[in-house]
N, C-alpha and C positions, 0 to 999 in steps of 0.2 A: 125265124127269130120271133120270140114272144115279147112284144113291146110292152106288155102289161106287168112284167116283173119289176120289182122296185129298184130304184137306185140304192147304192150302198155307200155310206160314209163311215170310214174307220178313223177314229181319233185316238192317237197313241201319244203318250208322254214318256218321259224317261226317268226311271228311278222314283216312281210315285208309289209308296207303300199305301195299301188300302186303309191302314190305320189312321191316316191323316186325310179323312174325308167326312163331311158331315153325315152323308147318307150311310156311312159305315159305323156311325155311332160316336164320332169324335165331337165333343161338345165345344171345343175351342176354335177349330178351323172354320173359316168362312168360305164355303164353296157353293154358293146359291145356284149356279148354273148347272154344275154336275149333279147336285142334289135334285134339281128340278127334272133333269133327264131321267134320273132314277125313278122319280114319282110317276113319270109318263111311260115307263117301261118296266123291265125286269132287272133286278140286281142279283148277281150271284155272290153270296156272302163268303164263299170259300173258293176264290180263284187264285191260280198259281202260274208262275212262269215255269217253263220246262228247263231253263238254265238261268241261274241268278247272276248273269252278267250280259252285257249288251249284245255283242256280235253273234254268239251262238244262239242266244234267245231269239234274235230276229231271224236267224236262219231257220230255226224250228218253226217260228210263226209263219214264215214264207212257205215252207215245204209241207207243213202239217204233220211232221214226223219228229221222232226223237233225234236229238243232235248227234248222238253216237252212231246212228245208222248212216248219216251222211258225212261223218268225220268233221263236224263243226265243233271244235273243242274249246276254243278260247278266242280272244280278241285279235289273234293273228290267223284265224281260219274263217275269213268272211265268205258270205254267200256270193256265188258267181253265176248262178243259173242252173245248177245241178244239185239235186234232182229238181224237176220243174216245179214252179211255184203255182199257187192258186191264180196268180195273174196270168200265167201262160195258158191255163185252162180257160180262163175268162176270155182272153184274146181270141182263142180258137173258136169260141162261140160267138164272136162278133161283138162283144161288149167292150165299150171304151173303158180302159183301166189305166190309171196313172197315180203318181205320187207327188206330194209337195212336202219338202222338208227332209228330216233325217231318215236315212235308210240304213247306214252302217254296213253296206255291202262292199264289194271289192272296188268297183269303179262305176262310172256312168256308161261304159261301153258294152259291158256284158249284157247278154239277152236274159234279163231276169223276169220277163213277163209284164213289162210296163210300156204302154204306148208313149208315155212322157214322164220325165223326172224334172220337176221344177225345184230349183235351188237345192239339189240333193247334197247331203252330207254323208261322205263315205270314210272308210278307214284311212289312216295316214299313209300316203304314198302307195296305196293299193296293197299294203302289207299289214299294217296294224301294229299291235303291241307285241313285238317278238320277245321282249323281256318276260312277258307272262308265260312263255313256253319253257323258261328255265325253272325246273322244279327239283332237280337233284344236283347240288343242294339249292334250296330256295335263296334267291338274292335278297338284299335289302332294297326295298322300293322307297327311296328317300323322298320322292315326289309326293308321297302321301302326306308328308308333314304340312304341305300347303293347304290341306283340307281344314286345318285349324287356324290358318293364317288369312286365307282369302274368304272372309266372312263379313257379314254386316250389310248396311245399306249401300246402294250404289248401282252402277250399270256394268254389265259384262257383254262380251261379244255374243254370248248365248241369249241374253235378253233381247238384243237387237235382232238376232236371227229369228227368235220365236215370233216377234212382232211381224217380221217379213213373211214368215210362213203363214201366219193368220191373214195378213193382207192379201197374199197371193191366193189363198183359199177363198176368201170373200170375193175377190175379183173373178176367179174361175167359176164359182157358183153363179155369179151374175151373168157371165158370158156364155157358159156352157151347160148350166144346170137343167135347162129346159130342152136340151137336144132330144130328137125324136127317139133315139134308142137309149136303153138304160146304161148307166155308168157306175163304176166303182172307183172311189177316190180314197186313197190312203194318205192321211195327213198326220205328220209326226213332228212334234215339238220336243225341245230338250229339257226344259224345266220340269221338275225341281232338281235335276242333276246338278251336282257340284260343279263349279265353285258356288258355295252357299252365300251368294250376294244377291239381294233382292232389291228391286227398285224402291226408292225411299217410301212412297205412299203405301206400298204393300208391307214393307218391313215395319213401318210405324204401327201397323195394326197389332203387332205381337211383341213389340219391344218392351212394353211395361208389364208383361205377364210374370216376370221373374223366372227363376230356374225351374223348369218343368221337371217333375220326378222321372228318373230313368232307372231301369233295372241294373243291379250290380253285375259284375263279372261272375261267371261260374266259379265255384270253388269246390273242389279243385277244378282247374280249367281242363277241358278236354284237350288231348295232345294235338288234334287237328286244328283246333282254334288257336292253341298256343303257337303253333308253327305259323299260322296265318298272321297272327299279331306280330311275330318277329320278322315277318317279311313286309307287311304293310305297316310302315312305321307311323303310328298315330298317337304317340305318347306325349304330345305337346298340347293336348286338350286340357284346359283348366275349367273349373266350374263356370267362370265368366265366359270363356270361349264357347263352352257348351251352350250356355244361355243364348248367346248371340247367334250361334250356328243354328239352333233350333228355331229361333225367331225368324231367321233368314229362310230356313226350309219351309216353314209355315207360310212366310210371305211369298215365296216362289210358287207354292201350291195355289194360293189365292190369285197370284199373277196369272198363272196358266188357266185357272178357272175363268178369269175375266176374258182372256183371249178366246177360250172355248165358247163363252157366252156370246161373243161377237160373231163367231162362226155359226152358232145355232140360230142367232137372229137373222143372219143372211139366208139360212135355209128357209126360215119363215117368210122373210120379205120377198123371196123369189118364188114363193108358192110351191115349195118342194117338200114340205113336211108330211103331206098326206101320202106320198109315194116314195119315201126315203127311209131306209133302215139305217139307224145310227148306232154305232158301238163305241164305247169309251173303255180304254184299258191302258196299261203301261207295260214296258218290256220286262221290268222287274221292280222290286221294292228298294227300300233303303233302311239300314239299321237305326237311323236317327239317334245315335248315341247310346242305344241300349247295350248294356254289357261293355261299354267303352268301344263299340264298333260303329263305324260310319261307312257309307257306301253299301255294297251288296256282298255277294260272294259267300254266303252261308245259307243254311236252311231254316233259320228262325223265321217266324211268320212275318216279321217286319221286312225281311230281305226277299223272301220267296213269294210272299203274298202280293197280289196285284188287284186293282179294281177291275170289275167286268160288269158293264151295264149295257143293255141292248134295248132299243126302242124302235118301233116301226109297225107296219101293217102285220096283223096277226100275232103280235107280241103282247102277252098279258100286261095290263097296266097296274102299276103299284105292287107288283109281286116281288117278294124276296125269296129266292130259291136257295135251298140248302144243298143242292146237288153240287159237289166239287167239280170244278172245271179247270182248264188250263189253256195256254195259248195255242196248242195244237188243235183246239176245237174251232179256231177261226177258219181253217182251211175248209172243212165240210160246211161250215156256216155260210161262207161267202159263195161257195159253189152251189149248194142246194137251194139257197135263196134265188140264185140265177137260173135254176132249173137244170143244173148240171150234176151228174153223178160224181161224187168225190173219189170213188174207187176204194181200194184197200188201204185205209189209213186208220190209225188208232183212235182218232178223235171222233166227236159227234157234234152235230149241229146245235148251236146254242138256241136256235129257234125251236127245234124239237125238244130240247131239254127244258126250255121255259114252259112248254105247253103240256108237259106230263107231270105226274106226281114226283115229288122230290126223291132222289135216290142218294141218301146220305152215305151209302156204302160204295158209291162209285170211286174207283181207284184213280189217283193222280200220281204221276211220276215226274221227278226232276233229277238233274244230275249236275256235277260240277267237276271240271278238269283244268281250270284256268289259274290265273295269277294267285299266288299265295297258297295253293293247295299242295300239301305234301304228298297226298295220294288221292286217288279217285273217290268221290263221295256221291251217294245216291239216296234219294228220298222216295219213300212210298207213303202216301196219305190215303187211308181207307177208314171210313167211319170216324170214330174219335181218335184213332191212332195215327201217329206219325213215327215211322222208323227212318233213321238216318244210318245208312250202312257205309262204313269207311273201310276201304281195302287195307288190310293189315293193322287196323286199329279197332278198338272196342266200339260198339254201336251206341247210338242214342235212341231213346224211345220216350215219347210224350203222349199223354192222354189230353187232347185238346179240349174235350168237354169238361173235364174236371180241373185242368191246369192250362187255361188258355194263354197264360203269360209264359208258359214253358219254363217254369222255375224248378220243377222236379223231374230230373232225368232218371228214367227207369231202365236205362240201357244195359245195366248189369244186375238189376234186381232179380233174384232167382224166382220170385213170385210171378214174373211176367215172361218167363222163358218161352212158354208156349205161344204167346202173342208174337214175340220176336221171331220165332221159327216160322210161324204162319206167314208173317209179312215178308220174311226173307224168301220164302218159296214164291210168293207173288212177284218179288223183285226178279228172281232168277227165271221166271217165265218171260220177262221182258229182255233181260240181258244177263250175261255172265260178267259180274263186276270185275273180276280179276283179269279176264281177257280184255275187257274194254279199257281198263286202266293201262294195261301193257300197250295196247294199240295206240291210245292217246299219247303216251310218252314216246313211243317210237315215231309217230308222226311229228311230234313237237321237236324231237331231236333232229329230224331231217330239216325242219324249218330253221332251227338254230344253225345247223351246218351250212345251209344255203345263205345264211346271213353272216358268215365269217367265224362261226364257232362261239362257244360260251363266253370266252374272255372278251371277244369283240362286242357281243351283245350286252354283257353286263357293263362294259366300259362306256357304251353309248348311253346307258341309263333308260329311265322311263319318262313318259310325257304326261301321265295322268289321263286327263280327259281329252277326247278327240276334238280338235277345234272345228268351228264352222267353216264353210267355204270362204277362201281368201285369207284365212288366218293360219299362221305357221304354228306347228307343235312346239312346245317348250319342254326340252329334255332336262332332267336333273340326275346327276350321278351321285353326288353326296352333299349333304347339307354342310 
């Protein structure tokens, strides 16, 4: 065992779009602690989730591979230890590895490569959101209406839980941070995930800003998004509710930044900063009202884009990398930092990427097969181009250099036919979209049947957000 390798602290939040961070250019948000982390390390300006929804995103993060390869399709296919996680590899090397907070795996009993799980948050009843498996036809998810109703200043179970996660982390660092052998600690909080209710002091920072401008809906709307909108019912947002919801989202981001600041201070106070690699990211983004969408579940930058900041020994200070990265890159990052070969995985170490010239043309892949998706959807980002391929529907294409707000869809423009064909060939080197779509739907049908069939699943309804430990899920069938 090489005891000179650094400790590793992974800080993950839930549903934090990188567009709402000061270090990513947002002039309104107050995030001094995360911004300072970026100044002390390297920020990747184009970081992505590999699945823009919680459970399969976290499975991909754990395994370092694309979710379709391990059949983690949606919020009813949680990670349960197969294939082995980066934690399993670290354990075998004798490194202490544990988690504090949200995991969103199947349960606390599976061998997922963690020596300990403190106050873990897992999927409801070890099963998760079975309603999200119903895709033919798509059901009405009435619980989504609560996104416009549970907003504003106040306290939620999530706020309480996030404070507990931060407190447990600070305590663990004080008691275990200076142990003789290196450790890897995965800390995961929930904010700014909905409900968009922020503690009063943080909400007040943004309450007087007025209605922030948001992008209008596509016109005409892509049929995939139209189907999503008819499933995820969010038509009760008014301009005033949008204002309050955005103030709350911003408040939650500052709330989580404050907790992260407390954790980073504990790293300093315990003399750990010189030999600890720290990474900040999120499992996916949030649409934050753009195009009248909230939550995640599509491939617009707000939803699929995440923050990614790394600081530590050997990491360039104050660097902004233009190399596109994604959550699968964490697997080789954590292992190579610990002196372990990651094996045949599609990702690359963020440490390595931070220390070489930017590769603007590096390919990033993301996919979606979960709630509200009429058909499988796949994203390829390479250079300035983003292709979104929908099985049996027309594609979308955006030039992110010329059109960073994604207002001009080039998906059927004949002038860009060659670009679309080239990117589709890149996609098909990763997977066959039609075969993957069929496999996902077959697996989801089996899950539905195991839970009583479509009628029973739809009759039970959906519960929206997974509750923290000790809190029951609230199902809604119809408003």
